[in-house]
C-alpha positions in Angstrom: -51.8 -5.1 -40.6 -51.5 -8.1 -38.3 -47.8 -8.6 -39.3 -46.7 -6.0 -36.9 -47.5 -7.9 -33.8 -45.9 -11.0 -35.2 -42.7 -8.7 -36.1 -42.8 -7.5 -32.4 -42.9 -10.6 -31.1 -40.1 -12.2 -32.9 -38.1 -9.2 -32.3 -38.6 -9.9 -28.5 -37.8 -13.9 -28.9 -34.9 -12.5 -30.4 -33.6 -10.0 -27.7 -34.5 -12.6 -24.8 -32.2 -14.9 -26.3 -29.6 -12.7 -26.8 -29.8 -11.5 -23.7 -29.2 -15.6 -22.5 -26.0 -15.8 -24.7 -24.6 -12.6 -23.3 -25.3 -13.7 -19.9 -23.4 -17.4 -19.8 -19.9 -16.8 -18.2 -16.8 -17.7 -20.4 -16.2 -20.8 -18.6 -19.6 -22.3 -19.3 -18.7 -22.3 -22.9 -18.4 -25.8 -24.2 -16.6 -26.7 -27.7 -17.1 -29.6 -29.5 -13.5 -30.4 -30.7 -10.7 -33.0 -30.4 -8.6 -31.3 -28.0 -9.6 -30.2 -24.3 -8.0 -28.3 -21.3 -8.1 -31.2 -18.9 -6.7 -29.6 -16.1 -4.3 -26.9 -14.8 -1.5 -26.7 -12.2 -2.1 -22.9 -12.0 0.0 -22.7 -8.5 3.1 -24.5 -8.7 4.1 -26.2 -5.4 6.3 -24.0 -3.1 7.1 -20.3 -2.9 6.9 -19.1 -6.5 10.5 -18.4 -8.2 11.1 -18.0 -12.0 14.7 -18.6 -11.7 15.7 -20.9 -14.6 18.4 -22.7 -12.4 16.2 -23.3 -9.3 13.1 -22.0 -9.4 9.4 -23.9 -9.9 7.9 -22.8 -12.8 8.6 -26.3 -14.6 5.8 -27.2 -11.8 3.1 -25.1 -13.5 1.4 -26.9 -16.0 -1.2 -27.2 -18.4 -2.5 -30.9 -19.6 -4.4 -30.9 -22.5 -6.4 -34.2 -23.8 -7.5 -35.7 -26.9 -11.4 -36.7 -26.8 -11.2 -37.3 -30.3 -11.2 -41.3 -32.2 -8.2 -40.7 -34.3 -4.5 -38.6 -33.8 -4.5 -35.2 -33.6 -1.2 -33.2 -34.0 -0.5 -30.3 -31.6 1.7 -28.2 -34.1 0.0 -24.9 -34.8 -2.1 -25.0 -31.7 -2.1 -21.7 -29.5 -2.5 -21.5 -25.6 -3.0 -18.3 -24.2 -4.1 -16.5 -20.8 -6.4 -13.7 -20.2 -3.6 -11.1 -20.6 -2.6 -12.4 -24.1 0.7 -14.1 -23.2 0.8 -17.3 -25.4 2.6 -20.6 -26.5 2.4 -22.0 -29.9 3.4 -25.6 -30.5 5.7 -25.3 -33.1 6.8 -28.9 -33.6 4.8 -32.1 -34.3 3.7 -33.8 -31.3 1.0 -36.4 -31.5 -1.8 -37.4 -29.4 -3.7 -40.6 -29.7 -7.3 -41.1 -28.7 -7.4 -40.4 -24.5 -3.6 -39.2 -24.7 -2.6 -36.2 -23.1 0.5 -33.6 -23.1 1.7 -31.3 -20.2 2.9 -28.4 -21.4 5.3 -27.0 -18.7 7.5 -24.2 -18.0 10.7 -24.0 -17.3 13.3 -25.5 -20.1 13.7 -29.1 -20.7 13.5 -32.1 -23.6 9.9 -32.6 -25.1 9.0 -35.8 -25.3 6.1 -38.0 -26.9 7.5 -40.9 -24.7 6.5 -39.1 -21.6 3.8 -36.6 -23.2 5.6 -33.5 -22.2 5.9 -30.2 -23.8 8.4 -27.4 -21.9 7.4 -23.8 -22.9 11.2 -23.2 -22.8 10.6 -20.1 -20.5 10.7 -20.0 -16.8 8.2 -17.3 -16.2 4.9 -18.3 -14.8 2.0 -18.1 -17.4 -1.0 -18.9 -15.0 -2.2 -16.1 -12.3 -2.6 -17.7 -8.7 -5.3 -16.1 -8.0 -7.2 -15.7 -11.5 -6.9 -16.2 -14.9 -8.5 -17.5 -18.0 -7.0 -20.5 -20.3 -7.7 -20.2 -24.1 -6.7 -23.3 -26.2 -7.0 -22.3 -30.2 -6.5 -24.7 -32.9 -4.2 -24.1 -35.8 -7.3 -22.4 -38.2 -7.7 -19.6 -35.0 -10.8 -21.2 -34.1 -11.2 -21.6 -30.4 -10.9 -25.5 -29.1 -11.5 -24.8 -25.1 -11.9 -21.9 -22.5 -11.9 -22.1 -19.1 -11.8 -19.5 -16.3 -11.0 -20.0 -12.9 -10.4 -18.6 -9.4 -8.4 -19.6 -6.6 -11.4 -19.1 -4.2 -14.1 -20.5 -6.4 -12.3 -23.1 -8.7 -10.0 -25.1 -6.3 -12.0 -26.4 -3.5 -9.1 -28.3 -2.1 -6.8 -25.3 -2.5 -4.0 -28.0 -3.9 -3.3 -25.3 -6.7 -4.8 -27.6 -9.6 -8.4 -27.7 -11.2 -9.6 -30.6 -13.1 -11.7 -28.9 -16.0 -12.5 -32.7 -18.1 -12.1 -36.2 -17.3 
């Protein structure tokens, strides 16, 4: 008959742990993976214009850095925003330890030498007021995630937020 108090106590511990996990914000999640979102220029300098010929969407970018001890190929990695807009790295792009890539809007020539990949889309991906950035591995598992708000995350108001060093 003493088993019931033990079961009730265990259930209370589990319920408490679940409530703590449910209360954790998305931006607090830390993933142990090779690639992480280093930072985002979510608000491109100047007035927003997504015209391919004269707009500034190429000034909006996401920096992804390799924090592992080996080389990582970006092919198959997916970047998404909160509403489901996505970009998939379809070509091989290799990052050495400590190396990074800037995923830019607009059109251009991808370059390992200059660490840049273009989305070949002139529409802005990141919202200027708030958004959530997801980075997924080719397997579909989450590599990194960060939420931001202009007011709460960008203390100097320059449109750039750093998540990892």
